C-alpha positions as CSV (number, residue, x, y, z in Angstrom):
1,M,-44.7,3.4,65.7
2,T,-46.6,1.5,63.0
3,D,-48.9,-1.2,64.3
4,H,-48.0,-3.8,61.7
5,D,-50.2,-6.5,63.1
6,S,-53.3,-4.4,63.1
7,L,-52.7,-3.0,59.6
8,Y,-52.1,-6.4,58.0
9,K,-55.0,-8.0,60.0
10,E,-57.5,-5.5,58.7
11,L,-56.2,-5.7,55.1
12,L,-56.3,-9.5,55.1
13,R,-59.6,-9.8,56.8
14,T,-61.2,-7.4,54.3
15,F,-59.5,-8.6,51.2
16,F,-58.9,-12.3,51.9
17,K,-60.3,-13.5,48.6
18,E,-58.3,-10.8,46.7
19,F,-55.1,-11.7,48.5
20,M,-55.4,-15.4,47.7
21,E,-56.3,-14.7,44.0
22,L,-53.4,-12.3,43.6
23,F,-50.5,-14.3,45.1
24,Y,-51.8,-17.9,45.2
25,P,-54.2,-18.2,42.2
26,E,-53.6,-22.0,41.9
27,T,-54.8,-22.4,45.5
28,A,-57.6,-19.8,45.2
29,V,-59.4,-21.7,42.5
30,H,-60.0,-24.6,44.9
31,I,-61.4,-22.5,47.8
32,D,-65.1,-21.9,48.3
33,F,-65.0,-18.2,49.2
34,N,-68.7,-18.4,50.1
35,A,-67.8,-20.5,53.0
36,V,-65.2,-18.3,54.8
37,E,-65.2,-18.0,58.5
38,F,-62.7,-15.9,60.4
39,L,-62.0,-17.7,63.7
40,S,-61.4,-15.9,66.9
41,E,-57.8,-15.0,67.6
42,E,-55.9,-18.1,68.6
43,V,-53.2,-18.1,71.2
44,V,-50.5,-20.6,70.4
45,V,-48.3,-21.6,73.3
46,D,-44.7,-22.7,72.7
47,I,-44.2,-25.0,75.7
48,V,-40.5,-25.4,75.2
49,G,-39.8,-21.7,74.6
50,G,-42.3,-20.6,77.2
51,T,-43.8,-17.9,75.0
52,K,-47.3,-17.1,73.7
53,K,-48.1,-15.7,70.3
54,R,-51.5,-14.5,69.1
55,L,-52.1,-15.5,65.5
56,D,-53.0,-12.6,63.3
57,I,-55.3,-14.3,60.7
58,L,-56.9,-17.7,61.0
59,V,-59.5,-18.6,58.4
60,K,-61.7,-21.7,58.2
61,T,-62.9,-22.4,54.7
62,R,-64.1,-25.2,52.5
63,L,-62.6,-26.6,49.3
64,K,-64.9,-26.6,46.3
65,H,-64.7,-30.3,45.4
66,E,-64.3,-31.8,48.8
67,H,-66.6,-32.1,51.8
68,A,-63.8,-30.9,54.0
69,F,-62.6,-27.7,55.6
70,I,-59.1,-26.4,55.8
71,L,-57.5,-23.7,57.9
72,V,-55.6,-20.8,56.3
73,H,-53.1,-19.3,58.7
74,Q,-51.7,-16.0,57.5
75,E,-48.8,-14.7,59.6
76,P,-47.4,-11.2,58.8
77,Q,-43.8,-10.9,59.9
78,A,-42.4,-7.3,60.0
79,Y,-39.1,-8.1,61.8
80,Y,-36.4,-10.6,61.0
81,Q,-36.2,-13.5,63.5
82,E,-33.9,-16.3,63.0
83,E,-36.3,-18.8,64.6
84,F,-39.3,-17.8,62.6
85,P,-39.4,-21.0,60.5
86,E,-39.5,-23.1,63.7
87,R,-42.3,-20.9,65.1
88,M,-44.3,-21.4,61.9
89,F,-44.0,-25.1,62.4
90,I,-45.1,-24.9,66.0
91,Y,-48.1,-22.8,65.2
92,T,-49.2,-25.1,62.4
93,A,-48.7,-28.2,64.6
94,R,-50.7,-26.6,67.4
95,L,-53.6,-25.7,65.0
96,Y,-53.7,-29.2,63.6
97,E,-53.6,-30.7,67.1
98,K,-56.6,-28.6,68.1
99,Y,-58.8,-28.7,65.0
100,R,-57.6,-31.9,63.2
101,L,-57.9,-30.0,59.9
102,R,-55.4,-29.5,57.1
103,V,-53.6,-26.2,57.6
104,L,-52.3,-23.9,54.8
105,P,-49.6,-21.7,56.4
106,I,-48.6,-18.4,54.7
107,A,-45.8,-16.2,56.0
108,I,-46.0,-12.6,54.7
109,I,-42.5,-11.1,55.2
110,S,-42.4,-7.3,55.1
111,H,-39.1,-6.4,56.7
112,R,-36.3,-4.8,54.6
113,R,-33.8,-7.6,54.9
114,H,-32.7,-8.5,51.3
115,S,-31.5,-12.0,51.8
116,T,-34.0,-14.7,50.9
117,E,-36.1,-15.9,53.8
118,P,-36.4,-19.7,54.4
119,D,-39.8,-21.3,53.6
120,G,-39.5,-24.5,55.6
121,F,-38.3,-26.2,58.7
122,G,-37.2,-29.7,59.6
123,W,-34.5,-32.0,60.7
124,G,-33.0,-35.4,59.9
125,L,-30.5,-38.1,60.9
126,P,-27.8,-39.6,58.7
127,N,-30.1,-42.3,57.4
128,L,-33.5,-40.7,57.9
129,E,-35.3,-37.4,57.1
130,V,-37.5,-37.0,60.1
131,L,-39.4,-33.9,59.3
132,R,-39.9,-31.6,56.3
133,F,-42.3,-28.8,57.0
134,R,-43.1,-26.2,54.2
135,Y,-45.1,-23.0,54.1
136,H,-45.8,-20.3,51.6
137,R,-43.4,-17.4,51.9
138,L,-44.4,-14.1,50.5
139,Q,-41.3,-11.8,50.8
140,L,-42.7,-8.5,49.7
141,R,-39.4,-6.7,49.4
142,K,-38.4,-9.2,46.7
143,L,-41.3,-8.1,44.5
144,D,-41.0,-5.4,41.9
145,W,-43.8,-2.9,42.5
146,E,-43.9,-2.0,38.8
147,D,-45.1,-5.5,38.0
148,Y,-48.3,-4.8,39.9
149,V,-49.4,-1.3,38.9
150,H,-51.7,-2.5,36.2
151,S,-53.6,-4.9,38.5
152,D,-57.2,-4.2,39.4
153,N,-56.7,-6.1,42.7
154,P,-57.0,-3.8,45.8
155,V,-54.4,-5.8,47.7
156,A,-51.9,-5.1,45.0
157,A,-52.6,-1.3,45.5
158,A,-52.0,-1.5,49.2
159,L,-48.9,-3.6,49.1
160,L,-47.1,-1.5,46.6
161,S,-45.7,0.4,49.5
162,S,-44.3,-2.7,51.0
163,M,-42.6,-4.0,47.9
164,G,-39.1,-3.3,46.6
165,Y,-38.5,0.4,45.7
166,N,-35.8,3.0,46.0
167,E,-36.0,6.5,47.4
168,E,-36.0,8.0,43.9
169,E,-39.2,6.1,43.0
170,K,-41.3,7.1,46.0
171,V,-43.2,10.0,44.3
172,R,-43.9,7.9,41.2
173,L,-45.0,5.0,43.4
174,K,-47.6,7.2,45.2
175,L,-48.9,8.4,41.8
176,E,-49.4,4.9,40.6
177,F,-51.2,4.1,43.8
178,I,-53.6,7.0,43.2
179,R,-54.0,5.8,39.6
180,M,-55.0,2.3,40.8
181,M,-57.4,3.7,43.5
182,T,-59.2,5.9,41.0
183,R,-59.5,2.9,38.6
184,L,-60.8,0.6,41.4
185,Q,-63.6,3.0,42.5
186,L,-64.1,1.3,45.9
187,D,-66.5,2.4,48.6
188,P,-65.1,5.0,51.1
189,A,-64.5,2.4,53.8
190,R,-62.3,0.2,51.7
191,M,-60.6,3.1,50.1
192,E,-59.8,4.5,53.5
193,L,-58.3,1.2,54.7
194,L,-56.1,0.9,51.6
195,A,-54.9,4.5,51.9
196,V,-54.1,4.2,55.6
197,F,-52.1,1.0,54.9
198,F,-50.3,2.5,51.9
199,D,-49.3,5.7,53.7
200,S,-48.1,3.8,56.7
201,Y,-45.4,2.0,54.7
202,L,-44.5,4.9,52.3
203,P,-44.0,8.0,54.4
204,L,-43.4,11.1,52.3
205,T,-42.0,14.5,53.2
206,K,-44.2,17.6,52.8
207,E,-42.4,18.5,49.6
208,E,-42.9,15.0,48.2
209,E,-46.6,15.1,49.1
210,Q,-47.0,18.4,47.3
211,Q,-45.2,17.1,44.3
212,V,-47.5,14.0,44.2
213,W,-50.7,16.0,44.3
214,Q,-49.5,18.6,41.8
215,E,-48.7,15.9,39.4
216,A,-51.9,14.0,40.2
217,E,-54.1,17.0,39.5
218,H,-52.3,17.5,36.3
219,L,-52.8,13.9,35.2
220,Y,-56.3,13.2,36.5
221,G,-58.0,16.5,37.4
222,I,-59.0,17.3,40.9
223,G,-62.5,15.8,40.5
224,G,-61.2,12.2,40.2
225,I,-59.1,12.2,43.4
226,E,-60.9,14.4,45.9
227,V,-61.4,11.6,48.4
228,M,-57.8,10.6,48.2
229,E,-56.6,14.1,48.6
230,W,-58.8,14.6,51.6
231,K,-57.5,11.5,53.2
232,T,-53.8,12.4,52.5
233,H,-54.3,15.8,53.9
234,F,-55.7,14.8,57.3
235,E,-53.5,11.7,57.7
236,R,-50.4,13.8,57.1
237,Y,-51.6,16.5,59.4
238,A,-52.2,14.0,62.2
239,K,-48.7,12.5,61.8
240,E,-47.1,15.9,61.9
241,E,-48.9,17.0,65.0
242,G,-49.3,13.7,66.7
243,K,-52.7,14.6,67.9
244,E,-56.2,13.3,67.3
245,E,-57.3,16.9,66.7
246,G,-55.4,16.7,63.5
247,I,-57.5,13.8,62.3
248,R,-60.7,15.5,63.3
249,E,-59.7,18.8,61.6
250,G,-59.0,16.9,58.4
251,I,-62.3,15.2,58.5
252,E,-64.1,18.5,59.1
253,Q,-62.3,20.0,56.1
254,G,-63.4,17.0,54.0
255,I,-67.0,17.4,55.1
256,E,-66.9,21.1,54.3
257,K,-65.8,20.2,50.8
258,G,-68.8,18.0,50.4
259,I,-66.7,14.8,50.0
260,E,-68.4,12.9,52.9
261,K,-71.9,13.3,54.3
262,G,-70.8,13.0,57.9
263,K,-68.7,11.1,60.4
264,L,-71.6,8.8,61.4
265,E,-72.2,7.7,57.8
266,V,-68.5,6.9,57.3
267,A,-68.5,5.0,60.6
268,R,-71.5,2.9,59.6
269,Q,-69.9,2.1,56.3
270,M,-66.7,0.9,58.0
271,I,-68.7,-1.1,60.6
272,A,-70.6,-2.8,57.8
273,E,-67.2,-3.8,56.4
274,R,-66.2,-5.3,59.8
275,L,-63.2,-3.1,60.1
276,D,-61.3,-2.7,63.4
277,P,-63.1,-0.3,65.8
278,A,-59.8,1.4,66.7
279,L,-59.2,2.1,63.0
280,I,-62.8,3.5,62.6
281,A,-62.3,5.7,65.7
282,K,-59.0,7.0,64.2
283,V,-60.5,7.7,60.8
284,T,-63.7,9.4,62.0
285,G,-62.6,11.0,65.2
286,L,-65.6,9.4,67.0
287,P,-65.0,8.0,70.5
288,L,-64.3,4.3,70.6
289,E,-67.1,3.6,73.0
290,D,-69.6,5.2,70.5
291,I,-68.1,3.0,67.7
292,N,-68.6,-0.1,69.9
293,R,-72.2,0.9,70.7
294,M,-72.9,1.3,67.0
295,R,-71.6,-2.2,66.3
296,Q,-74.0,-3.8,68.8
C-alpha cells in the first residue's frame, strides 16, 4: 500500500519553495525562503471527536516586509472524508492557540473523487454569520497534466502522476515526465525522490514500461536517461517481487553500469538533502540503523 503521508511529506519538505512558487505564486513573493524552519511534527487533538492527528508539514517562515512569522500548514489528503473541512478548521485553530501566529492552511487533495471539494468551513444563525474559515484547496485531479509539462519546476514533474489523466495517456505521461527530468538535471538524491513519487501514483504494466523506454531511447538516446532507466528498473523489480532483494539487485546493476559510484555516496547525498531515513534505506538497500548512524 502506498504510504501517501510519507511521500508527500518528503516532496514538500524538499521542494517547499518550488511548491509555493508553482501553485501559489502570489503568496510566494511575500515569503522569505531564507527563513524557513520545519517544525517538529505536531499532534493536534480533537477534544470533541476524541481523535489525534499528526500534521504532515508545518513550516515556520517570515514574510519579507514584516517583522513577523507565519505558519504554513500543508495537509495532504488522499482519501475522501466528509468532515475534512471541519478538521482543517480544528487544526488551524489549535495551531493558532499554541503559537499565536497567523496560519496559512493548504489542503492538497489527491484522491480520485471528481466532485469539487469544499475550501472552507463555518456556520451562522439567521441574523449572524458566526464563522467563515477558508483554506487553500489544491485538488490535483482537477488539474490538466498537459498544462504543466513545459514547467521547469520539479514539483510539477512529480505531481503529473497525481493530476487528471486517462488510461490511454499513461505512456505519454511517463514520457513527458522523463523529458522534464532530463531537462531539470537534478542531483541524484532529488531525482530519486521525484521518481519514487511519480511511479507510486502512475503504476504501469511491464508492457507499458517497455513501450515507455523504447520510445524514450528513440527520442532522447540512452545516454540522457541512464539514471532514470536504472531507477525504473529496480523499482519495478522490487514491486513485482515484493522483496528488498529486488531493490538491492537493481542498485547493484546500476553500479555495474557505472551510473552511481556506490551506495554510501548515494546515501550521503540523500542525507545531505534531509530525506527520510526509511526512503534512503529503501533506495540504497543499506540497513536503517546504518543510515541513522550516518546522520549523526
